[in-house]
N, C-alpha and C positions, 0 to 999 in steps of 0.2 A: 978282459977287465971288470972288476965292479965297481958300478958307480959310487963315488958317494951318497947320503942326501940330505935335501939341501932346505933349510931347517929357517923359513919366512916366523922368522919370530916375534905373532902380531900383536901377543896377549898374554906367553910367559908359560906356558902350558903344554910344551912339547918340551920335555927333559931329555936330558942326555943322549945323542945317541952314535954307535960308531960308525965313524970316520966322515961325522961331521958337516958343513961347510953352515957356517952360522952368520951369514951380514947384517951389516946395522942397520938398520930400518930408521926413518924417519917416524919421532913418535905421536907426530900428531895420527900417522896415518893408523892408527889403535881406536883410536874416536870417529874419524872421517874415513874411514873405509869398514867400519865396524856393524855390520847387521846392514849398511845399503849409502846411496853417496848420488850427487848430483852424477850426470852424463861428463861432466868438464873435470870435477874432479875423482872421476873413474879412469878417463881419458887419461887426467894425466901422471898417478899414480900405474896403468899399466906398462905406460912409456918411460918411466919411470928403470920397472923392475930393471930392463936392461944394464942399467948405471949404477946398480946395486946388488943384479944378485950375479956368480958365474958364468959364461958363457953356455949354451943349451948343451950343448957337447960335456963339458964337463960334471956334469950330476945328475943324480937320476934324482929317485922320487923325490917330491917337495911337502914337506909338510907345515900346515897353515896354522893348528890349531882349528881354534873352534868353528865351528860350523858357519857362526856370523859372517864369516867371512867366504864357504865358500865362492864367488860372486869373482873372487880374484885364479880360477882352474879358467875363467872365459880371455884372461891371457896367457898364462903361460901353457893354452891350448893354442893361444896362434901362435906362441913363439913357436910351437912344436912343427906347425901349417907355414909358418915359414921355411921351413928345412927338411919337411916332406916331399918324394919326387912327386906321387901323388894322391890323394886324397888319402884323408883320414875317417877311421871309425873314431867314433866316442859309445866311450860303456860308463853310465858314469852310477855307480852304486846307493840310494837314497833312500829313503823312507818319506820323503815326499817328492813333486810332481820336481820346482825348482821351474815354475814353466806362468808363475802367476802374470798381468799386464798391470803394472809399475809407473806408470807417467812421468814419475819425478825423478826418474835416473837408473839407475842398475840395483837389487839388492839380493842377497841371499835368495829368495824365491825367485827368481824372474829372467836370472840372465840363464838355460837354456835353449830357450825359444828362439832367444836372439842368437846366440852362436850358434844353432844347426841350419842356420840360413845359411852362416858361409861357404861359398861354392870349393872352399878348400874340405871340406868335410865332407864323407860318404854319405854317414846313416849318423843316429845318436839313437843311442838303447837307453831309458833311464830303469833300471830293476831292482827292485824290494819295496817297493811300495804298498803301506801298511793302513797312509794316511787317506784320511774320509778328501782331502782337498785334492785329493782324484776323480770323487765321486761328482750324484747329480747337484747337491747341492751347491759348488765350486765351475759345476763345470763354463759357467758365466762367466770368471774371471780371470782363464787362461787362455795364454798367447798361443792360438793355434794356425799358425800360419806355418808353423815348420810341420803338421802334421798334416796339413791338410798339401802340405811338397810330395809328404809320404817318403820324411827323412827322419821323425824322429819318434818312434812304437818306446810305447809306457806296459814292460811288468811288472806286472802286481799283484795282492796276493789277500786275498776276500775283500776287497773295494767293489763291489758294488758298480760296474762302465755300463750296463746299459743301452744309456744317454753316448751314449759314445757308437755306439754300434747303429739304436736307430737315425746320426746325424754322417751317418757311413762312412764312419770312421772303425769302426768295430776290427778290424784287420794290425789299427796303431796302438790296440788297448789290448793288451793279451793279457788272463784275469786266471790266478793258479788257486789251487786249493789250499797247497802251507810250501813254504819257503825250498820246500826240499825237489820238488816236483818242479818247482819255479828252475832253480838253478838246475838240474837237470837239463832241462830241455835251451836251455842260454849257451851252458857248453858246450850244445851239442851244435845246437845256433856259431858257435864261436870254432867249433872244434871244424864245422865243414866251410868254414868260408877263412882261414885264415890270411884277413888282409892286416896293416897296417892299422897298432890300434893302443887309442889314448883313451886311460883305466881313470876314475874321477873317483873316486873314496867317499863319500862322507860319513862317517860310525855313524850316526843315528840310523839305518840300516840292517841294524842286530840288536839281535834281543839283548834286553841289562842285563841279562848275566854274563853277557862281551866284556860292556866296555857304558860305560856312563860320559852321556853328554850334557850338554842344554834344550834340548827338545827333546818331543817325544821318540818314540823309536820301532822301532821295526823288529824283525821275528828271525831276521836270518844270524846261520846256530856262524861260532869261526869257524871250523871248517866246510864251511858252505861258499865263503867269502875266500879262502887260499886255493879251494876248488875254481870258482873264478879267474882264481888269480895265474893256477897253473895252465889253466885253459886256455891261456893266452901266449905259452913260450914259445921263446922267439920272435914272438910277432909287438910284443908293444914298445912301444918308440916316447912314450908319452905314462907320467905316471904322476898324480897327487893323493895327499889325503887330508883332513881335516874330521873333523868331529869331536874334538878335544873337547873339556868341563875347564869354561873359566870364569873366572869375575868380570864385571864390568857397571860400572853405574854411567850412564850415556849425560852428562849434561849437556847437551841439547833438547827440548820439549818432546821438539815432533818424532824421534829415534824411542822416545820413551815412550809414547801413544801409539808409535808403529809395531814396538814388543811387544807393548799388553795384548791388539788389535791380533796379532800374530802368535800367542797363547807361547808364550816362553815357558817353559817347566819353573815352576816357583823354587831363585836361590834359594840357592844352599851358603853357611854356613865356607867362611875362607877354609879354617880345620878339614872340615869337608870334602868341597875340594880342591886340596892341598892329597887327599888320600886318593880318590877317586884318579884325580893325574898319576900317581907311585902304582893304583890299580889298572890302567889304564897302561900302560909304559910295558909290558913284555907284550902285548900281543901285537903295540905300536913294531915292533921288532919284528915280530915274526912278521908281518905284512912286509915293511921294510926290504929282508929279507926274503921273502918269497918273488917281495914286487924285482928287486938287484937279479932274480931267478929266471926271471921272465924277459928281461928289456933284452929287445933285438940285436945281433951287435953289427 
């Protein structure tokens, strides 16, 4: 039985998908949760997901809109872990490490390091990073607890990660010359270890000629992304997709400031956003179908 996609419609950016489940969500989540929020608000929203979304067994891939909501992967992964008979491997396709220290709560660039420390998570692989957020200039910003615990590995392209080697973390920071070499190595790794896996896809990992997003983008091709999904065939126990493009003008000054500090791309017009959402839709259909086919029965 093919599991239907679940759309958590937080910004109106995900166009209609075949057989979708699209529950009504609290409107305040669009502002409260986007980009980042306090710990209390995050916990309340995570707990409320169960009352708004169908049971974990009733749906397949989850689509959440903009990558500004990528931190919501954490409670989705937790839902998966609650039903898992053994620790679960998490693979995250992302152009950014999403492991920065954020002392005011949780945001879309800080969730991975903390999620990885859950004892029910076997290991985490963050794949496709080309952002200089992983480079030496930003090394001081990272939450390295999961790296030190041997639980998180970064797979990057064209980023100088010698700083990690000098600190003794070399095996946790794998650098490649191109995304083709990276994809082949990752698919080989996944094939050699067919563990139950949760896959989280932020589409900013893909090159700009594949999709449009709100963030600076990586170099992965559509075919390479689909190859990674195929490498998980029969072992996928959960999945989500973010990285749509959408407009939002923050009401709160601190979020406007944080957004500028994180160098989000220049805001396009509403007409351009609508066209980009239409352009992104065919690839969403491909990704959803591929994830459904790879799902563990």
